[in-house]
CHARMM internal coordinates of N, CA and C (Angstrom, degrees):
IC EDIT
DIST 1 N 1 CA 1.4495
DIST 1 CA 1 C 1.5319
ANGL 1 N 1 CA 1 C 107.50
DIST 1 C 2 N 1.2965
ANGL 1 CA 1 C 2 N 116.79
DIHE 1 N 1 CA 1 C 2 N 131.55
DIST 2 N 2 CA 1.4705
ANGL 1 C 2 N 2 CA 119.70
DIHE 1 CA 1 C 2 N 2 CA 178.17
DIST 2 CA 2 C 1.5343
ANGL 2 N 2 CA 2 C 110.51
DIHE 1 C 2 N 2 CA 2 C -62.88
DIST 2 C 3 N 1.3297
ANGL 2 CA 2 C 3 N 117.25
DIHE 2 N 2 CA 2 C 3 N 145.90
DIST 3 N 3 CA 1.4774
ANGL 2 C 3 N 3 CA 120.51
DIHE 2 CA 2 C 3 N 3 CA -177.23
DIST 3 CA 3 C 1.5303
ANGL 3 N 3 CA 3 C 113.91
DIHE 2 C 3 N 3 CA 3 C -55.97
DIST 3 C 4 N 1.3168
ANGL 3 CA 3 C 4 N 117.46
DIHE 3 N 3 CA 3 C 4 N -41.13
DIST 4 N 4 CA 1.4672
ANGL 3 C 4 N 4 CA 119.75
DIHE 3 CA 3 C 4 N 4 CA -178.30
DIST 4 CA 4 C 1.5262
ANGL 4 N 4 CA 4 C 110.49
DIHE 3 C 4 N 4 CA 4 C -64.17
DIST 4 C 5 N 1.3210
ANGL 4 CA 4 C 5 N 116.93
DIHE 4 N 4 CA 4 C 5 N -41.74
DIST 5 N 5 CA 1.4666
ANGL 4 C 5 N 5 CA 120.63
DIHE 4 CA 4 C 5 N 5 CA 178.45
DIST 5 CA 5 C 1.5243
ANGL 5 N 5 CA 5 C 110.82
DIHE 4 C 5 N 5 CA 5 C -64.88
DIST 5 C 6 N 1.3269
ANGL 5 CA 5 C 6 N 116.18
DIHE 5 N 5 CA 5 C 6 N -40.16
DIST 6 N 6 CA 1.4682
ANGL 5 C 6 N 6 CA 120.53
DIHE 5 CA 5 C 6 N 6 CA 178.02
DIST 6 CA 6 C 1.5278
ANGL 6 N 6 CA 6 C 110.38
DIHE 5 C 6 N 6 CA 6 C -60.45
DIST 6 C 7 N 1.3243
ANGL 6 CA 6 C 7 N 116.71
DIHE 6 N 6 CA 6 C 7 N -45.50
DIST 7 N 7 CA 1.4679
ANGL 6 C 7 N 7 CA 120.99
DIHE 6 CA 6 C 7 N 7 CA -179.56
DIST 7 CA 7 C 1.5245
ANGL 7 N 7 CA 7 C 110.85
DIHE 6 C 7 N 7 CA 7 C -64.03
DIST 7 C 8 N 1.3165
ANGL 7 CA 7 C 8 N 116.94
DIHE 7 N 7 CA 7 C 8 N -41.72
DIST 8 N 8 CA 1.4650
ANGL 7 C 8 N 8 CA 120.30
DIHE 7 CA 7 C 8 N 8 CA -179.71
DIST 8 CA 8 C 1.5246
ANGL 8 N 8 CA 8 C 111.96
DIHE 7 C 8 N 8 CA 8 C -65.39
DIST 8 C 9 N 1.3300
ANGL 8 CA 8 C 9 N 117.15
DIHE 8 N 8 CA 8 C 9 N -35.43
DIST 9 N 9 CA 1.4585
ANGL 8 C 9 N 9 CA 121.27
DIHE 8 CA 8 C 9 N 9 CA -174.88
DIST 9 CA 9 C 1.5271
ANGL 9 N 9 CA 9 C 113.65
DIHE 8 C 9 N 9 CA 9 C -102.38
DIST 9 C 10 N 1.3355
ANGL 9 CA 9 C 10 N 118.02
DIHE 9 N 9 CA 9 C 10 N 10.57
DIST 10 N 10 CA 1.4616
ANGL 9 C 10 N 10 CA 121.38
DIHE 9 CA 9 C 10 N 10 CA -176.75
DIST 10 CA 10 C 1.5161
ANGL 10 N 10 CA 10 C 111.80
DIHE 9 C 10 N 10 CA 10 C -63.84
DIST 10 C 11 N 1.3315
ANGL 10 CA 10 C 11 N 115.50
DIHE 10 N 10 CA 10 C 11 N 133.42
DIST 11 N 11 CA 1.4590
ANGL 10 C 11 N 11 CA 121.71
DIHE 10 CA 10 C 11 N 11 CA 172.03
DIST 11 CA 11 C 1.5224
ANGL 11 N 11 CA 11 C 108.15
DIHE 10 C 11 N 11 CA 11 C -133.64
DIST 11 C 12 N 1.3129
ANGL 11 CA 11 C 12 N 116.19
DIHE 11 N 11 CA 11 C 12 N 139.59
DIST 12 N 12 CA 1.4545
ANGL 11 C 12 N 12 CA 121.43
DIHE 11 CA 11 C 12 N 12 CA -179.02
DIST 12 CA 12 C 1.5249
ANGL 12 N 12 CA 12 C 108.78
DIHE 11 C 12 N 12 CA 12 C -75.43
DIST 12 C 13 N 1.3150
ANGL 12 CA 12 C 13 N 117.62
DIHE 12 N 12 CA 12 C 13 N 133.40
DIST 13 N 13 CA 1.4610
ANGL 12 C 13 N 13 CA 121.91
DIHE 12 CA 12 C 13 N 13 CA 179.62
DIST 13 CA 13 C 1.5238
ANGL 13 N 13 CA 13 C 108.83
DIHE 12 C 13 N 13 CA 13 C -84.61
DIST 13 C 14 N 1.3040
ANGL 13 CA 13 C 14 N 115.03
DIHE 13 N 13 CA 13 C 14 N 91.10
DIST 14 N 14 CA 1.4608
ANGL 13 C 14 N 14 CA 123.47
DIHE 13 CA 13 C 14 N 14 CA -175.35
DIST 14 CA 14 C 1.5290
ANGL 14 N 14 CA 14 C 112.11
DIHE 13 C 14 N 14 CA 14 C -59.83
DIST 14 C 15 N 1.3188
ANGL 14 CA 14 C 15 N 117.50
DIHE 14 N 14 CA 14 C 15 N -36.79
DIST 15 N 15 CA 1.4625
ANGL 14 C 15 N 15 CA 121.01
DIHE 14 CA 14 C 15 N 15 CA -177.54
DIST 15 CA 15 C 1.5306
ANGL 15 N 15 CA 15 C 110.45
DIHE 14 C 15 N 15 CA 15 C -68.27
DIST 15 C 16 N 1.3301
ANGL 15 CA 15 C 16 N 117.18
DIHE 15 N 15 CA 15 C 16 N -44.94
DIST 16 N 16 CA 1.4597
ANGL 15 C 16 N 16 CA 120.78
DIHE 15 CA 15 C 16 N 16 CA -178.06
DIST 16 CA 16 C 1.5228
ANGL 16 N 16 CA 16 C 112.03
DIHE 15 C 16 N 16 CA 16 C -75.95
DIST 16 C 17 N 1.3149
ANGL 16 CA 16 C 17 N 116.46
DIHE 16 N 16 CA 16 C 17 N -41.68
DIST 17 N 17 CA 1.4660
ANGL 16 C 17 N 17 CA 121.35
DIHE 16 CA 16 C 17 N 17 CA -172.20
DIST 17 CA 17 C 1.5283
ANGL 17 N 17 CA 17 C 110.16
DIHE 16 C 17 N 17 CA 17 C -127.37
DIST 17 C 18 N 1.3167
ANGL 17 CA 17 C 18 N 115.23
DIHE 17 N 17 CA 17 C 18 N 82.80
DIST 18 N 18 CA 1.4587
ANGL 17 C 18 N 18 CA 121.45
DIHE 17 CA 17 C 18 N 18 CA -177.23
DIST 18 CA 18 C 1.5329
ANGL 18 N 18 CA 18 C 109.55
DIHE 17 C 18 N 18 CA 18 C -61.36
DIST 18 C 19 N 1.3178
ANGL 18 CA 18 C 19 N 116.71
DIHE 18 N 18 CA 18 C 19 N 134.86
DIST 19 N 19 CA 1.4613
ANGL 18 C 19 N 19 CA 121.78
DIHE 18 CA 18 C 19 N 19 CA -177.28
DIST 19 CA 19 C 1.5216
ANGL 19 N 19 CA 19 C 113.21
DIHE 18 C 19 N 19 CA 19 C -67.15
DIST 19 C 20 N 1.3118
ANGL 19 CA 19 C 20 N 117.57
DIHE 19 N 19 CA 19 C 20 N -15.80
DIST 20 N 20 CA 1.4571
ANGL 19 C 20 N 20 CA 120.64
DIHE 19 CA 19 C 20 N 20 CA -179.56
DIST 20 CA 20 C 1.5237
ANGL 20 N 20 CA 20 C 112.65
DIHE 19 C 20 N 20 CA 20 C -77.24
DIST 20 C 21 N 1.3252
ANGL 20 CA 20 C 21 N 117.63
DIHE 20 N 20 CA 20 C 21 N -10.62
DIST 21 N 21 CA 1.4589
ANGL 20 C 21 N 21 CA 121.24
DIHE 20 CA 20 C 21 N 21 CA -179.38
DIST 21 CA 21 C 1.5199
ANGL 21 N 21 CA 21 C 110.44
DIHE 20 C 21 N 21 CA 21 C -86.38
DIST 21 C 22 N 1.3262
ANGL 21 CA 21 C 22 N 114.26
DIHE 21 N 21 CA 21 C 22 N 158.13
DIST 22 N 22 CA 1.4578
ANGL 21 C 22 N 22 CA 118.53
DIHE 21 CA 21 C 22 N 22 CA 179.03
DIST 22 CA 22 C 1.5244
ANGL 22 N 22 CA 22 C 109.91
DIHE 21 C 22 N 22 CA 22 C -77.08
DIST 22 C 23 N 1.2944
ANGL 22 CA 22 C 23 N 115.11
DIHE 22 N 22 CA 22 C 23 N 162.71
DIST 23 N 23 CA 1.4588
ANGL 22 C 23 N 23 CA 120.99
DIHE 22 CA 22 C 23 N 23 CA 179.20
DIST 23 CA 23 C 1.5291
ANGL 23 N 23 CA 23 C 110.94
DIHE 22 C 23 N 23 CA 23 C -62.07
DIST 23 C 24 N 1.3255
ANGL 23 CA 23 C 24 N 116.42
DIHE 23 N 23 CA 23 C 24 N -34.75
DIST 24 N 24 CA 1.4704
ANGL 23 C 24 N 24 CA 121.26
DIHE 23 CA 23 C 24 N 24 CA 178.75
DIST 24 CA 24 C 1.5294
ANGL 24 N 24 CA 24 C 110.05
DIHE 23 C 24 N 24 CA 24 C -64.16
DIST 24 C 25 N 1.3243
ANGL 24 CA 24 C 25 N 117.13
DIHE 24 N 24 CA 24 C 25 N -42.60
DIST 25 N 25 CA 1.4630
ANGL 24 C 25 N 25 CA 121.17
DIHE 24 CA 24 C 25 N 25 CA 179.03
DIST 25 CA 25 C 1.5245
ANGL 25 N 25 CA 25 C 111.11
DIHE 24 C 25 N 25 CA 25 C -64.71
DIST 25 C 26 N 1.3169
ANGL 25 CA 25 C 26 N 116.42
DIHE 25 N 25 CA 25 C 26 N -43.96
DIST 26 N 26 CA 1.4703
ANGL 25 C 26 N 26 CA 120.87
DIHE 25 CA 25 C 26 N 26 CA 179.73
DIST 26 CA 26 C 1.5186
ANGL 26 N 26 CA 26 C 110.12
DIHE 25 C 26 N 26 CA 26 C -64.90
DIST 26 C 27 N 1.3271
ANGL 26 CA 26 C 27 N 116.94
DIHE 26 N 26 CA 26 C 27 N -43.28
DIST 27 N 27 CA 1.4647
ANGL 26 C 27 N 27 CA 120.52
DIHE 26 CA 26 C 27 N 27 CA 178.30
DIST 27 CA 27 C 1.5273
ANGL 27 N 27 CA 27 C 110.19
DIHE 26 C 27 N 27 CA 27 C -62.24
DIST 27 C 28 N 1.3141
ANGL 27 CA 27 C 28 N 117.32
DIHE 27 N 27 CA 27 C 28 N -38.40
DIST 28 N 28 CA 1.4615
ANGL 27 C 28 N 28 CA 121.64
DIHE 27 CA 27 C 28 N 28 CA 177.07
DIST 28 CA 28 C 1.5166
ANGL 28 N 28 CA 28 C 111.66
DIHE 27 C 28 N 28 CA 28 C -63.38
DIST 28 C 29 N 1.3279
ANGL 28 CA 28 C 29 N 116.69
DIHE 28 N 28 CA 28 C 29 N -42.54
DIST 29 N 29 CA 1.4697
ANGL 28 C 29 N 29 CA 121.60
DIHE 28 CA 28 C 29 N 29 CA 177.20
DIST 29 CA 29 C 1.5280
ANGL 29 N 29 CA 29 C 110.71
DIHE 28 C 29 N 29 CA 29 C -60.56
DIST 29 C 30 N 1.3159
ANGL 29 CA 29 C 30 N 115.08
DIHE 29 N 29 CA 29 C 30 N -47.20
DIST 30 N 30 CA 1.4637
ANGL 29 C 30 N 30 CA 120.14
DIHE 29 CA 29 C 30 N 30 CA -179.41
DIST 30 CA 30 C 1.5181
ANGL 30 N 30 CA 30 C 110.15
DIHE 29 C 30 N 30 CA 30 C -62.48
DIST 30 C 31 N 1.3171
ANGL 30 CA 30 C 31 N 116.67
DIHE 30 N 30 CA 30 C 31 N -43.27
DIST 31 N 31 CA 1.4560
ANGL 30 C 31 N 31 CA 121.44
DIHE 30 CA 30 C 31 N 31 CA 179.26
DIST 31 CA 31 C 1.5294
ANGL 31 N 31 CA 31 C 111.22
DIHE 30 C 31 N 31 CA 31 C -61.99
DIST 31 C 32 N 1.3194
ANGL 31 CA 31 C 32 N 117.00
DIHE 31 N 31 CA 31 C 32 N -43.55
DIST 32 N 32 CA 1.4652
ANGL 31 C 32 N 32 CA 120.98
DIHE 31 CA 31 C 32 N 32 CA 178.48
DIST 32 CA 32 C 1.5281
ANGL 32 N 32 CA 32 C 111.43
DIHE 31 C 32 N 32 CA 32 C -61.75
DIST 32 C 33 N 1.3224
ANGL 32 CA 32 C 33 N 116.60
DIHE 32 N 32 CA 32 C 33 N -42.89
DIST 33 N 33 CA 1.4687
ANGL 32 C 33 N 33 CA 120.24
DIHE 32 CA 32 C 33 N 33 CA 179.00
DIST 33 CA 33 C 1.5228
ANGL 33 N 33 CA 33 C 111.23
DIHE 32 C 33 N 33 CA 33 C -65.61
DIST 33 C 34 N 1.3326
ANGL 33 CA 33 C 34 N 116.12
DIHE 33 N 33 CA 33 C 34 N -38.55
DIST 34 N 34 CA 1.4605
ANGL 33 C 34 N 34 CA 119.90
DIHE 33 CA 33 C 34 N 34 CA 178.35
DIST 34 CA 34 C 1.5301
ANGL 34 N 34 CA 34 C 110.49
DIHE 33 C 34 N 34 CA 34 C -64.05
DIST 34 C 35 N 1.3354
ANGL 34 CA 34 C 35 N 116.92
DIHE 34 N 34 CA 34 C 35 N -40.12
DIST 35 N 35 CA 1.4642
ANGL 34 C 35 N 35 CA 121.04
DIHE 34 CA 34 C 35 N 35 CA 178.01
DIST 35 CA 35 C 1.5245
ANGL 35 N 35 CA 35 C 110.76
DIHE 34 C 35 N 35 CA 35 C -63.69
DIST 35 C 36 N 1.3397
ANGL 35 CA 35 C 36 N 117.06
DIHE 35 N 35 CA 35 C 36 N -41.60
DIST 36 N 36 CA 1.4595
ANGL 35 C 36 N 36 CA 120.58
DIHE 35 CA 35 C 36 N 36 CA 178.75
DIST 36 CA 36 C 1.5218
ANGL 36 N 36 CA 36 C 110.84
DIHE 35 C 36 N 36 CA 36 C -63.36
DIST 36 C 37 N 1.3214
ANGL 36 CA 36 C 37 N 116.67
DIHE 36 N 36 CA 36 C 37 N -44.99
DIST 37 N 37 CA 1.4594
ANGL 36 C 37 N 37 CA 121.31
DIHE 36 CA 36 C 37 N 37 CA 179.29
DIST 37 CA 37 C 1.5214
ANGL 37 N 37 CA 37 C 110.25
DIHE 36 C 37 N 37 CA 37 C -63.81
DIST 37 C 38 N 1.3293
ANGL 37 CA 37 C 38 N 116.82
DIHE 37 N 37 CA 37 C 38 N -42.70
DIST 38 N 38 CA 1.4609
ANGL 37 C 38 N 38 CA 121.65
DIHE 37 CA 37 C 38 N 38 CA 178.45
DIST 38 CA 38 C 1.5268
ANGL 38 N 38 CA 38 C 110.80
DIHE 37 C 38 N 38 CA 38 C -60.74
DIST 38 C 39 N 1.3306
ANGL 38 CA 38 C 39 N 116.89
DIHE 38 N 38 CA 38 C 39 N -43.53
DIST 39 N 39 CA 1.4607
ANGL 38 C 39 N 39 CA 120.66
DIHE 38 CA 38 C 39 N 39 CA 178.40
DIST 39 CA 39 C 1.5261
ANGL 39 N 39 CA 39 C 111.54
DIHE 38 C 39 N 39 CA 39 C -64.13
DIST 39 C 40 N 1.3372
ANGL 39 CA 39 C 40 N 116.64
DIHE 39 N 39 CA 39 C 40 N -39.46
DIST 40 N 40 CA 1.4625
ANGL 39 C 40 N 40 CA 120.67
DIHE 39 CA 39 C 40 N 40 CA 177.90
DIST 40 CA 40 C 1.5290
ANGL 40 N 40 CA 40 C 110.72
DIHE 39 C 40 N 40 CA 40 C -63.09
DIST 40 C 41 N 1.3288
ANGL 40 CA 40 C 41 N 116.60
DIHE 40 N 40 CA 40 C 41 N -42.44
DIST 41 N 41 CA 1.4653
ANGL 40 C 41 N 41 CA 120.90
DIHE 40 CA 40 C 41 N 41 CA 179.55
DIST 41 CA 41 C 1.5212
ANGL 41 N 41 CA 41 C 110.42
DIHE 40 C 41 N 41 CA 41 C -65.27
DIST 41 C 42 N 1.3235
ANGL 41 CA 41 C 42 N 116.92
DIHE 41 N 41 CA 41 C 42 N -42.91
DIST 42 N 42 CA 1.4715
ANGL 41 C 42 N 42 CA 120.36
DIHE 41 CA 41 C 42 N 42 CA 178.65
DIST 42 CA 42 C 1.5205
ANGL 42 N 42 CA 42 C 110.47
DIHE 41 C 42 N 42 CA 42 C -61.63
DIST 42 C 43 N 1.3215
ANGL 42 CA 42 C 43 N 116.90
DIHE 42 N 42 CA 42 C 43 N -40.99
DIST 43 N 43 CA 1.4656
ANGL 42 C 43 N 43 CA 121.19
DIHE 42 CA 42 C 43 N 43 CA 179.34
DIST 43 CA 43 C 1.5317
ANGL 43 N 43 CA 43 C 109.75
DIHE 42 C 43 N 43 CA 43 C -63.05
DIST 43 C 44 N 1.3202
ANGL 43 CA 43 C 44 N 117.19
DIHE 43 N 43 CA 43 C 44 N -44.82
DIST 44 N 44 CA 1.4616
ANGL 43 C 44 N 44 CA 120.76
DIHE 43 CA 43 C 44 N 44 CA 178.92
DIST 44 CA 44 C 1.5278
ANGL 44 N 44 CA 44 C 111.32
DIHE 43 C 44 N 44 CA 44 C -63.80
DIST 44 C 45 N 1.3282
ANGL 44 CA 44 C 45 N 116.81
DIHE 44 N 44 CA 44 C 45 N -39.47
DIST 45 N 45 CA 1.4634
ANGL 44 C 45 N 45 CA 120.36
DIHE 44 CA 44 C 45 N 45 CA 177.82
DIST 45 CA 45 C 1.5239
ANGL 45 N 45 CA 45 C 110.85
DIHE 44 C 45 N 45 CA 45 C -62.99
DIST 45 C 46 N 1.3239
ANGL 45 CA 45 C 46 N 116.72
DIHE 45 N 45 CA 45 C 46 N -42.10
DIST 46 N 46 CA 1.4622
ANGL 45 C 46 N 46 CA 120.54
DIHE 45 CA 45 C 46 N 46 CA 178.74
DIST 46 CA 46 C 1.5235
ANGL 46 N 46 CA 46 C 110.85
DIHE 45 C 46 N 46 CA 46 C -63.60
DIST 46 C 47 N 1.3348
ANGL 46 CA 46 C 47 N 116.58
DIHE 46 N 46 CA 46 C 47 N -41.39
DIST 47 N 47 CA 1.4642
ANGL 46 C 47 N 47 CA 120.87
DIHE 46 CA 46 C 47 N 47 CA 178.41
DIST 47 CA 47 C 1.5262
ANGL 47 N 47 CA 47 C 110.78
DIHE 46 C 47 N 47 CA 47 C -64.00
DIST 47 C 48 N 1.3296
ANGL 47 CA 47 C 48 N 116.34
DIHE 47 N 47 CA 47 C 48 N -42.56
DIST 48 N 48 CA 1.4699
ANGL 47 C 48 N 48 CA 120.19
DIHE 47 CA 47 C 48 N 48 CA 179.06
DIST 48 CA 48 C 1.5204
ANGL 48 N 48 CA 48 C 110.79
DIHE 47 C 48 N 48 CA 48 C -64.12
DIST 48 C 49 N 1.3234
ANGL 48 CA 48 C 49 N 117.46
DIHE 48 N 48 CA 48 C 49 N -42.22
DIST 49 N 49 CA 1.4583
ANGL 48 C 49 N 49 CA 121.51
DIHE 48 CA 48 C 49 N 49 CA 178.96
DIST 49 CA 49 C 1.5228
ANGL 49 N 49 CA 49 C 110.16
DIHE 48 C 49 N 49 CA 49 C -62.31
DIST 49 C 50 N 1.3173
ANGL 49 CA 49 C 50 N 116.54
DIHE 49 N 49 CA 49 C 50 N -43.53
DIST 50 N 50 CA 1.4614
ANGL 49 C 50 N 50 CA 120.74
DIHE 49 CA 49 C 50 N 50 CA 178.85
DIST 50 CA 50 C 1.5337
ANGL 50 N 50 CA 50 C 111.02
DIHE 49 C 50 N 50 CA 50 C -62.45
DIST 50 C 51 N 1.3287
ANGL 50 CA 50 C 51 N 116.29
DIHE 50 N 50 CA 50 C 51 N -42.88
DIST 51 N 51 CA 1.4652
ANGL 50 C 51 N 51 CA 120.02
DIHE 50 CA 50 C 51 N 51 CA 178.56
DIST 51 CA 51 C 1.5287
ANGL 51 N 51 CA 51 C 111.25
DIHE 50 C 51 N 51 CA 51 C -64.51
DIST 51 C 52 N 1.3174
ANGL 51 CA 51 C 52 N 117.26
DIHE 51 N 51 CA 51 C 52 N -41.53
DIST 52 N 52 CA 1.4646
ANGL 51 C 52 N 52 CA 120.49
DIHE 51 CA 51 C 52 N 52 CA 178.47
DIST 52 CA 52 C 1.5230
ANGL 52 N 52 CA 52 C 111.08
DIHE 51 C 52 N 52 CA 52 C -63.73
DIST 52 C 53 N 1.3337
ANGL 52 CA 52 C 53 N 116.21
DIHE 52 N 52 CA 52 C 53 N -42.33
DIST 53 N 53 CA 1.4608
ANGL 52 C 53 N 53 CA 119.84
DIHE 52 CA 52 C 53 N 53 CA 178.62
DIST 53 CA 53 C 1.5263
ANGL 53 N 53 CA 53 C 111.17
DIHE 52 C 53 N 53 CA 53 C -64.05
DIST 53 C 54 N 1.3219
ANGL 53 CA 53 C 54 N 116.64
DIHE 53 N 53 CA 53 C 54 N -42.06
DIST 54 N 54 CA 1.4665
ANGL 53 C 54 N 54 CA 121.12
DIHE 53 CA 53 C 54 N 54 CA 177.99
DIST 54 CA 54 C 1.5148
ANGL 54 N 54 CA 54 C 110.30
DIHE 53 C 54 N 54 CA 54 C -63.06
DIST 54 C 55 N 1.3219
ANGL 54 CA 54 C 55 N 116.44
DIHE 54 N 54 CA 54 C 55 N -43.53
DIST 55 N 55 CA 1.4641
ANGL 54 C 55 N 55 CA 120.77
DIHE 54 CA 54 C 55 N 55 CA 179.86
DIST 55 CA 55 C 1.5205
ANGL 55 N 55 CA 55 C 110.68
DIHE 54 C 55 N 55 CA 55 C -65.16
DIST 55 C 56 N 1.3163
ANGL 55 CA 55 C 56 N 117.71
DIHE 55 N 55 CA 55 C 56 N -42.41
DIST 56 N 56 CA 1.4599
ANGL 55 C 56 N 56 CA 121.50
DIHE 55 CA 55 C 56 N 56 CA 179.45
DIST 56 CA 56 C 1.5250
ANGL 56 N 56 CA 56 C 110.88
DIHE 55 C 56 N 56 CA 56 C -64.50
DIST 56 C 57 N 1.3297
ANGL 56 CA 56 C 57 N 116.62
DIHE 56 N 56 CA 56 C 57 N -39.84
DIST 57 N 57 CA 1.4617
ANGL 56 C 57 N 57 CA 120.34
DIHE 56 CA 56 C 57 N 57 CA 178.27
DIST 57 CA 57 C 1.5205
ANGL 57 N 57 CA 57 C 110.74
DIHE 56 C 57 N 57 CA 57 C -66.50
DIST 57 C 58 N 1.3184
ANGL 57 CA 57 C 58 N 117.05
DIHE 57 N 57 CA 57 C 58 N -39.18
DIST 58 N 58 CA 1.4602
ANGL 57 C 58 N 58 CA 121.63
DIHE 57 CA 57 C 58 N 58 CA 178.71
DIST 58 CA 58 C 1.5206
ANGL 58 N 58 CA 58 C 110.60
DIHE 57 C 58 N 58 CA 58 C -65.08
DIST 58 C 59 N 1.3114
ANGL 58 CA 58 C 59 N 117.19
DIHE 58 N 58 CA 58 C 59 N -44.86
DIST 59 N 59 CA 1.4644
ANGL 58 C 59 N 59 CA 121.48
DIHE 58 CA 58 C 59 N 59 CA 179.27
DIST 59 CA 59 C 1.5185
ANGL 59 N 59 CA 59 C 109.72
DIHE 58 C 59 N 59 CA 59 C -62.84
DIST 59 C 60 N 1.3058
ANGL 59 CA 59 C 60 N 116.61
DIHE 59 N 59 CA 59 C 60 N -43.34
DIST 60 N 60 CA 1.4626
ANGL 59 C 60 N 60 CA 121.28
DIHE 59 CA 59 C 60 N 60 CA -179.67
DIST 60 CA 60 C 1.5302
ANGL 60 N 60 CA 60 C 110.03
DIHE 59 C 60 N 60 CA 60 C -63.56
DIST 60 C 61 N 1.3232
ANGL 60 CA 60 C 61 N 116.47
DIHE 60 N 60 CA 60 C 61 N -43.21
DIST 61 N 61 CA 1.4684
ANGL 60 C 61 N 61 CA 121.68
DIHE 60 CA 60 C 61 N 61 CA -179.05
DIST 61 CA 61 C 1.5219
ANGL 61 N 61 CA 61 C 110.42
DIHE 60 C 61 N 61 CA 61 C -65.85
DIST 61 C 62 N 1.3132
ANGL 61 CA 61 C 62 N 117.41
DIHE 61 N 61 CA 61 C 62 N -46.79
DIST 62 N 62 CA 1.4676
ANGL 61 C 62 N 62 CA 121.32
DIHE 61 CA 61 C 62 N 62 CA -179.10
DIST 62 CA 62 C 1.5259
ANGL 62 N 62 CA 62 C 110.82
DIHE 61 C 62 N 62 CA 62 C -71.12
DIST 62 C 63 N 1.3148
ANGL 62 CA 62 C 63 N 117.37
DIHE 62 N 62 CA 62 C 63 N -32.39
DIST 63 N 63 CA 1.4626
ANGL 62 C 63 N 63 CA 121.33
DIHE 62 CA 62 C 63 N 63 CA -179.09
DIST 63 CA 63 C 1.5179
ANGL 63 N 63 CA 63 C 111.66
DIHE 62 C 63 N 63 CA 63 C -68.00
DIST 63 C 64 N 1.2999
ANGL 63 CA 63 C 64 N 117.94
DIHE 63 N 63 CA 63 C 64 N -30.86
DIST 64 N 64 CA 1.4722
ANGL 63 C 64 N 64 CA 120.10
DIHE 63 CA 63 C 64 N 64 CA -178.49
DIST 64 CA 64 C 1.5243
ANGL 64 N 64 CA 64 C 111.59
DIHE 63 C 64 N 64 CA 64 C -76.80
DIST 64 C 65 N 1.3118
ANGL 64 CA 64 C 65 N 118.01
DIHE 64 N 64 CA 64 C 65 N -17.15
DIST 65 N 65 CA 1.4628
ANGL 64 C 65 N 65 CA 121.60
DIHE 64 CA 64 C 65 N 65 CA -179.54
DIST 65 CA 65 C 1.5167
ANGL 65 N 65 CA 65 C 112.40
DIHE 64 C 65 N 65 CA 65 C -80.34
DIST 65 C 66 N 1.3009
ANGL 65 CA 65 C 66 N 117.80
DIHE 65 N 65 CA 65 C 66 N -22.18
DIST 66 N 66 CA 1.4644
ANGL 65 C 66 N 66 CA 120.35
DIHE 65 CA 65 C 66 N 66 CA -175.92
DIST 66 CA 66 C 1.4601
ANGL 66 N 66 CA 66 C 108.95
DIHE 65 C 66 N 66 CA 66 C -83.70
END
COOR INIT
IC SEED 1 N 1 CA 1 C
IC BUILD
């Protein structure tokens, strides 16, 4: 989404980030969610790397038999 469109259509997510909380609390929530997402991405990257290595080893093993 282009930045200008995002700014024009921005709405505060009241359920996730209640306005009654302090900025420090909201920033902490956002930081925690970012860490969780980052950890999930790292886990997926590790799984993909492992699968690629397994596939490459399998191809190499089967390729030497022919």
